[in-house]
C-alpha positions in Angstrom: 57.6 -9.8 -70.3 59.4 -12.9 -69.1 59.2 -16.3 -70.7 57.4 -18.9 -68.7 57.2 -22.5 -69.8 54.0 -24.1 -68.4 55.6 -27.5 -68.3 58.8 -26.4 -66.5 58.0 -28.7 -63.5 57.6 -31.6 -65.8 60.9 -30.8 -67.6 62.7 -30.8 -64.2 61.1 -34.1 -63.3 62.1 -35.6 -66.7 65.7 -34.3 -66.2 65.8 -35.9 -62.8 64.5 -39.2 -64.0 67.0 -39.2 -66.8 69.9 -38.5 -64.5 68.8 -41.2 -62.0 68.4 -43.7 -64.8 71.9 -42.8 -66.1 73.4 -43.2 -62.7 71.9 -46.6 -62.2 73.1 -47.7 -65.7 76.6 -46.3 -64.8 76.7 -48.3 -61.5 75.7 -51.4 -63.3 78.4 -50.9 -66.0 81.0 -50.4 -63.2 79.9 -53.7 -61.6 80.3 -55.4 -64.9 83.8 -53.9 -65.4 84.7 -55.0 -61.8 83.4 -58.6 -62.5 85.4 -58.7 -65.8 88.5 -57.5 -63.9 88.0 -60.2 -61.3 87.5 -62.8 -64.0 90.6 -61.8 -65.8 92.7 -61.9 -62.6 91.3 -65.3 -61.5 91.8 -66.8 -65.0 95.4 -65.5 -65.1 96.1 -66.8 -61.6 94.6 -70.2 -62.5 96.7 -70.5 -65.7 99.9 -69.4 -63.9 99.2 -71.9 -61.1 98.4 -74.8 -63.5 101.5 -74.1 -65.6 103.7 -73.7 -62.5 102.6 -77.1 -61.2 103.2 -78.7 -64.6 106.7 -77.2 -65.2 108.1 -77.7 -61.7 109.6 -80.8 -60.4 107.2 -83.4 -59.2 105.2 -82.3 -56.1 104.3 -84.3 -53.1 100.8 -85.8 -53.3 99.5 -83.5 -50.5 100.7 -80.4 -52.2 99.4 -81.6 -55.6 96.0 -82.3 -54.0 96.0 -78.9 -52.4 96.8 -77.2 -55.7 94.1 -79.2 -57.5 91.5 -78.3 -54.8 92.4 -74.6 -55.1 92.2 -74.7 -58.9 88.8 -76.4 -58.7 87.5 -73.8 -56.2 89.0 -71.1 -58.5 87.2 -72.6 -61.5 84.0 -72.8 -59.5 84.4 -69.1 -58.4 85.1 -68.1 -62.1 81.9 -69.9 -63.1 79.9 -68.1 -60.4 81.5 -64.8 -61.4 80.6 -65.4 -65.1 77.1 -66.1 -64.1 76.9 -62.9 -62.0 78.4 -61.0 -64.9 75.8 -62.4 -67.3 73.0 -61.4 -64.9 74.5 -57.9 -64.5 74.7 -57.5 -68.3 71.0 -58.5 -68.6 70.2 -56.0 -65.8 72.3 -53.3 -67.6 70.5 -54.0 -70.8 67.2 -53.4 -69.0 68.6 -50.3 -67.3 69.8 -49.0 -70.7 66.3 -49.4 -72.1 64.9 -47.4 -69.1 67.6 -44.8 -69.5 66.9 -44.4 -73.3 63.1 -44.1 -72.6 63.7 -41.4 -69.9 66.1 -39.6 -72.3 63.5 -39.7 -75.1 60.8 -38.3 -72.7 63.1 -35.5 -71.5 64.0 -34.6 -75.1 60.3 -34.5 -76.0 59.6 -32.0 -73.2 62.8 -30.1 -74.0 61.7 -29.8 -77.7 58.3 -28.5 -76.5 60.1 -25.9 -74.4 62.4 -24.8 -77.3 59.4 -24.5 -79.6 57.5 -22.5 -77.0 60.5 -20.2 -76.4 60.9 -19.7 -80.1 57.2 -18.8 -80.4 57.5 -16.5 -77.4 60.5 -14.7 -79.0 58.6 -14.3 -82.3 55.6 -12.9 -80.4 57.8 -10.6 -78.3 59.5 -9.3 -81.4 56.1 -8.6 -83.0 54.9 -6.8 -79.9 58.1 -4.7 -79.8 57.8 -3.9 -83.5 54.2 -3.0 -83.1 54.9 -0.7 -80.2 57.7 0.9 -82.2 55.4 1.3 -85.2 52.7 2.9 -83.0 55.2 5.2 -81.4 56.5 6.3 -84.8 53.0 6.7 -86.3 51.9 8.7 -83.2 54.8 11.1 -83.5 54.2 11.4 -87.3 50.5 12.1 -86.8 51.1 14.7 -84.0 53.7 16.5 -86.1 51.3 16.7 -89.1 48.3 17.8 -87.0 50.0 20.4 -84.8 50.1 23.9 -86.3 53.6 25.3 -86.5 54.2 28.6 -84.6 54.5 31.5 -87.0 57.9 33.1 -87.0 58.2 36.9 -86.6 60.5 38.9 -88.8 61.8 42.2 -87.9 61.6 44.9 -90.5 64.1 47.6 -91.0 61.8 50.1 -89.4 61.6 48.1 -86.2 58.1 46.7 -86.6 57.4 42.9 -86.8 55.9 41.1 -89.7 54.2 37.7 -89.3 55.3 35.3 -92.0 52.9 32.4 -92.1 53.6 31.2 -95.6 57.2 30.2 -95.0 56.5 27.9 -92.2 53.8 25.8 -93.9 56.0 23.6 -96.0 
């Protein structure tokens, strides 16, 4: 007899939902890492540019104005990127909660399946033991209730003698 879990379809759905939630969480975490990388590069570029302008010989006004405009735009982009990162972190936090809930639900159904499988194995073992016991008892019962054929002994004079007493042990 084969094990059949009645909630197998539900378990598949729970596994699918957990996997999808995990993939969405992973995508969100990748976006956060990408934003962090962009922020680091922009901040580094901004520091290098600002220190480069300060350490060099005096720049013409138009170049200085251009550098200041680019730095301002960079700071504005950094601010927007930090805001997007914060939003993505909040989204990731919500997705983490959804993932943990999906995981908990899948584990609940998995635990039910494991318990049902364990119970099935116990019952299967009992059925097998019961059939082995019945088989043994049936053979034992038949061997005790079936009369043994009498063995014939040959006498020295050529006639046969039936010996029933020896076979009844």
